[in-house]
N, C-alpha and C positions, 0 to 999 in steps of 0.2 A: 556288564553289570558289575559294579564295585561292591566291596564288602557291606557298606552302609545301605546299599539298595536291595540286597538280598535278605529276606527274612524267611528262614527255612520252616518257620511255623505256619507259613502260608502255603498250603499244598500246591496251588497252581504255580507259585514262584519256584518252589523246590522242584516240582516235576519238570518245568521248562528248563531249569538250570541243569538237572541230571540228564535230560535228553540232549541239551546243547553240548554237554561234556562227553556224550557217548556212553554214559553209565546206564541209560535206559534206551530201549529201542524207540524210534519215532512212533508216536501214537500210544505207547505203553503208559498206562496210568496206574501207578502202584497205590496201595493203601498207605496213607501217611497219618500218623497219630503222634501228637505231642506226648512226651514222657515227663513225669513229674520230677521235681527236685532241681530244676535248672535255675540256680541262682547266678552262676557265673557264665552259663552257656544256655543257648537254646538247644534243646535235645529232642529229637523226633525219631520214631521208628518208621522205617520204610520197608514195607513188605511187598515183594513182587509176586505176580501170579505164579511164578515158578516155585515159590516157597522160600526163595532166598530172601533174607531179611538183614537189614543194616540198622545200626544206630548212627545217626548223623548228628554231629555236635558243631555248633557255631559259637566261638568265644565272643563274649560281649565286652565292650570297652567300659561299661558301667554295670556294676552288680545290681541285681534286682532286689534291692533292700531300700528301706526308707531313707537312710542317709546317703549322701553322695559318696560313693566308694568306687573309684576308678582303678582300672588295672589294664595291663598290656594284653590286648586280644591276641598278640602273637604267641601267647603261651600254648596255644593249640599245636604249634609246630614242635614244641618241646614234648608235648604229650604223644604226638605221632612218632617222634624219635625214640621216646622211651618204649612205646609199644613195639617198634621194630626190634629194639634190643632185647626186650623181654621175650619176644617170639623166638629169638635165637638162643637165649639162655635157659629158658624153662622148658619142661617137657611139653611135647605137642598137645594142643588142646587146652592148655592152661590159661592162655591169654587169647582173647578174641583177635582174629587176624585183622590187620589194617587193610581196608578195602581201597581207600584213596585219601589223599590230602590235597587241599587247595589253600596254601598259605595266604594268597592274596585276598581270599574271602573268609579267612579264619575258620576254615571247615576241616573236619576229618570225619571219616566214616569207618566204623569197625563192624565186623560181623556181629549180629545180635545173638545173644545167648539163647539157645533153643528153649521153647516152652515145654513143659512147665518148669519154672525155676523160682527161687526166692532170692531177693537181694540181701546180702549179708548185713549191710548197714541197717536195713529195715528190721531184720531179725534182732540185731543187737539193740537197737533203739526200743524195740518192743519187749526187751528183757529175755529173749530167747537165746541163751548162750549154750552152744553145743561144743563140748570138748573136742570132738572129732574135727570140727571146722577150724578151731584154733590150732590144733596139731597140724592139720594140712597146711594152713597158712604159715605156721612157723617153719615147717619143712621147706616150703618154697623160699622163704627168706634165707 
């Protein structure tokens, strides 16, 4: 299965891919739910019966916008590399762990942030600015 053939937003395709790669046991069927905000990536949550959960991202060659806007789907490899470095540089638990990467299919999977949580970008866009969040982010930088 090449990158253009795999659509991770199709649960059966993603399940078969994950089983074929040994990331899921044969016959294991996880909960798969698309996550919002994917303009440059397909983004889904994969939740296993064990409670383990991943966010799987697949870089798109064309952004999901009205105008034709193309970009290199290989950028996911750079995101995976950055995630590995941040895991080494920042305090444990600061950055979700990289679970796996598949550069040929422009995929990466990271540990999902445990529920309940709120996305900082969503909070900022809704006008909820917390000084403690900004201070924590500034310390990490």
